[in-house]
N, C-alpha and C positions, 0 to 999 in steps of 0.2 A: 408291719413293714417301717412304721415309725421308729422303733428300736434299730432296725437295720440302717436308716438314714443317719440317726443320732451317733452310730459309731464312727461315721465318716470314713468308711473303708470303700469297698468296690460296689457297694449298693445292691449286693447279691446276698439272698438268704441261705445259709447253710443249717439244715434243720433234720433233726432225728425224732419223729413222732411214734409213740407207742400207744396203741388202743385208742381211747378217744381222741389221742393226741393226732392220729391219722386223719381223722375228720377235719380236725383243724388244718393239717397239712395238705390234704386233697384240696381244700377250700382255697387256701392261700395261693396254691399252685395254679388253679383254675382262674384265679383273679389276677395274677401277676406272672403269667407263665414266663415272661422275658427277664425276670428277675430272680429265678430260681438258679442256686449253686448245685451243691450236692444235698440232695433230699431223700432221707431213709425213712419209709413208712412201714412200721412193725407191728403186726397184729391189726389188720386193717378192717375198719368198717366199710360196707358197701355205701358209697356216697348217694348212689341213685336211690337206693331203699331208704337209706337213713333220712334224707331230707324229705322223702314222701311220706314218712312216718310209717311204713311197713317193713321194718327191718326184722323180719322173721328168720332171715338167712342165717343170723349170727348163731343160732343154736345147732346148726347143721352137724357139726362134730362132737356134740357134748357127750353122748353116750359112748362113741369111740374113745374119747378122752378118759372117761370113768372106767371103762373096761380096761384100759392099761394098768389103772390102779390094782384091779384084780389079777391081771396077769403078771404085773411085776412082783406083787406080794407073794403069789405062789412060786414064782422063780427064785426068790431070795427068802425062803422060810426062815433062814439063820438071822434075818434082820427084820422079819416081819411076823410076829408072833399070831397076827390074826390068820395066818395061813395053817395053824395047827388044826388037824382034823379035816382039812380042806384039800384034797390031792389035785383038784382042777380050778381053773379059774371060774368055771360054771358054778361048782359047788360053793365057792366062796361068795359069788354074787348072789346066788340063791339065799345064802346065809345072810347077807346083807339086808335083802328085801324083806326077808322074814321078820328081822329085827326092826327095820324101818316101820313097817305096817303095824307091828306090835305096840309100838310108841304112839299110834294115833289113839289107841284105846286105853293104854298103860303107861303113861310117861314115867320115866325113870327119875328119881331124886337122889342125888349126889351130895353127901355131906362131908365136907373137908374144912378142918380148922374152925368148926361150929357154923359155918355157912352153908346153906343149901342152895343147890343149882339143879334146875328142872330141865330135863332134856325130852322134848316132845317130838312128834313127826316134824313140824316145820322148823324147829331149832336144828335138828339133824341134817335136814336138807339144806339149810342155809350154811352150816359148817361144811358139808361136802362141796358147795359151791365154792366157797371161799378156798378150800383146800386144792381145787382144781387150777387155781392161778399159778402155783409153784409146786414142783414136785418135792421141793425141800420140805414141805409140810406133810407129805403122805406118810412118813414114819409116825408123826404124832397122830394122824387120822387113823392109822391102823391099831396103834396102841390104845387109842380111846375108844375105838369099835370093840376091841378085845376087852376093854374095861368094861363097857356096857353088857357084854356078854357073860363076863365073869363076875360083874358086881364089884369092880375094882374102883372105888370113887376117885381117888387121885388122878387115875388115868382119864377118867371121865372129865374131871374138871379141866385138865390139860387140853382135851378135845374141845371143849366149850370155849376155851381161850382163843381158839383159832378164828373165831367170828370176832372181826374188828368192832370196836366200841367207839362211840362218839367222844369228843372231849369231855362231855359230862359224865361219862362212864356208864350210860345208858345201854341197856341189851334189849333189843336187838339194835343195830348200828343206825344211828340217823345222820351219819357223816358223810363219806364219799358218795354211797350209792344214793343217798338223798339228794345231794346237789348235782350229780349226773343226771338223775331222772329231771331235775328242774331245767337244766341246760337243754336236755333232749326236748322235752315239752316245748321251749320256746324255739328251738331251731326248726322243728316240723312245720310245713307250710300249711298243711290242712287244719280246718277250724269248723266245728259244728255245735249246734245246741241240741242235737237229737242223736242219741247213741246208737239207735236203731239202723241210722245211716252209715254206721262204720263196719265196714267187712273185716278188717284184721282185728279178731278179738284181743290179741295180745298187746295191741298198740292203742286200745280205747283211752287209757288215761292220759296219754300224751296229747291226743287231739281235743281233750276236754280243756286244755289250759287255755286261759284268755290273754297269756303273755306270749308275744312275739318279740324275738330278739332283735334289738336296734341294729339296722344294717344287714339284716338276715340275707345270706347268699341265695340268690335265686337263678343264678346262672346254670350252665351245664358243666360237664365234666369231659369235654372232648377238646383237648388243646395239645399242642407241642411245646414243651417248656425249653428253656434254653439250654439246660442241660437234663438228660433223662433221668427219671425217678427209679429208684431202687425200692421195690416192695419186697416185703419179707413175709411170708405166710406158712402156717404148719397145718396139716391135715389131723392134727391131734390135739388142736387149741379148741377148748370147750367154748370159748367166748367169741373169738374172731377167726372163722375157719379160713382155709386155704381158698376156697371158691370166692370168698370176697375180696381177697387180695387180687385174684385173677379178673374178678369184674371190674374192680377200680382200676387196674393197669390197663384194661382194654381201652379206656378213654384217653390215657396219656401216651401219646406218640413216642416210640422209642423206649419205653420204660421196660423193665425186665422183673419178673417175679423169682425169687430166690426161695426155694421150698426148704423149710425148716423142719427136720422129722421129729423134734422133740415134743414131749407132753408138756402141760402148763400153758400159761397165757404169755404170748408174745415169744420171740426167741430167748428173752431174758429167764423165762420160766423154767427152762432146762438148757444150761448153756452148752453151746458147741463151739469148739475152735475152729472148725470150718467155717461156721456162720460168721463168727467174729472176724477172721481173716477177710472173708469177702465184703463185709461191711467196711473193714478197715482200707482195703484196697481201693474200694469206691471212694470213701471220703477223701483219702490222702491223694490218690492219683486218677479219680474219675474212671477206674477201671470196673465195668459192669460183668458180673458173672455171665456165662453162657446161658441162653435161655434153657430151661428144663434142668438146671443144676439143683441138687438136693444135697443138703448137709444133714449128717446125723449127730446126735449128741455126744458129748465126749464122757459123761459120766453114765453108769448103769443106774436104773431105777432102784431105790432103796440102798444106794451106795453112799457110805459114810466117807469115802475118800477124798482126801484133800488134793489140791493142784499138785502139790509136791509129789505125792504118792502116785498120781496118775501119770506123771512125766518121769518118774524114777528111772523106768527102763531105758530112756532115751536122752536123758539130761542129768548133768551133775548140778545140783541146786545149790549153788554157792550165791552168796550175796550179789555177786556181779551179775549172774543169770537172772536172778529174781528182779534185779534193777535195771535190765537192759531191754533191748526189744525183742526178746525171745518169746516163744509160744507160752511158756508159763506165765510171764507178766501179763500177756494180752488175756489169757482166759482167767486168770486171778482178777484182772480189771472188771471183766464182764460178770464174774461171778460176785464181785462187791456190788456192781451197778445194780444187779438183779435184788440184792438185800436191801438196797436203799430206795428204789424207787417205787412208789405204790402204782400198781398196775391198772388202775381205773382210768388212767389216760393222761399223759403228759407229752410235752415236747422239749427236746433239747436244743 
């Protein structure tokens, strides 16, 4: 809020938080409810569970999201070679898990340009988790999996490249996931020196941390903000499920949850013109969508269509159209934003 004060404007915060950025937004809104202007929280953490260190809710829709990969691949075999000889999503899913478990005992070694890359059980799981952030990576995932099945080392090397590397280039990643883990450890309120006393197994390592965030928020999340908050959640998000947005919204009086129907992490993971319009209307005019509103993505899974191609039937894409306030420029902006913002958690 010191930044808001330094701007010397109206003293109100206008904020768009994604992923971990929603935890920051939820916290600042609870601390300064009378200073909130337009606040969009997209891909929400459940603040009640998050600060208690028991955030197991976040994996609620992980399998639903991954199932979408198999369904989309089979529906578009012309763009997903992995679907060859797999007439149904169930067949393709079984083929994947057979491959995954085989790597536990027989890791695959890909050799490209004299360099060897090892893909084992854990490496493939890490790559899949990364791919679930954005559907734009699904064609690469599909091609790489097909490469593992057909021993195409070039495709396998592209697959491994999906896993982010740290600035030092070390694999696996020591970058964003590492510092997010450190931040979470300091935010969690519970502390113990006895692991047996911890009941949520998945959160053990957070509670072991002896670091407690300076000025850690210890209040609750039941407030009425000056302007109601817009929450955005998807029932196909592998990392921040719709139920977390609903649970977060329940504490902020007057807030609304906009349901985004796309796969990927946050609404940016698979852009939707409907979602983008709703967010714009809220930020510009303060207009909230009606409760229960659901937006579907604009692009099909495994589609290489551009914004211009998508709107070709309804718009003449002249320079004037692309540079104006039309649907095309809005969707293009959201698509570019998706490409530029790491989804580990940020606020705008």
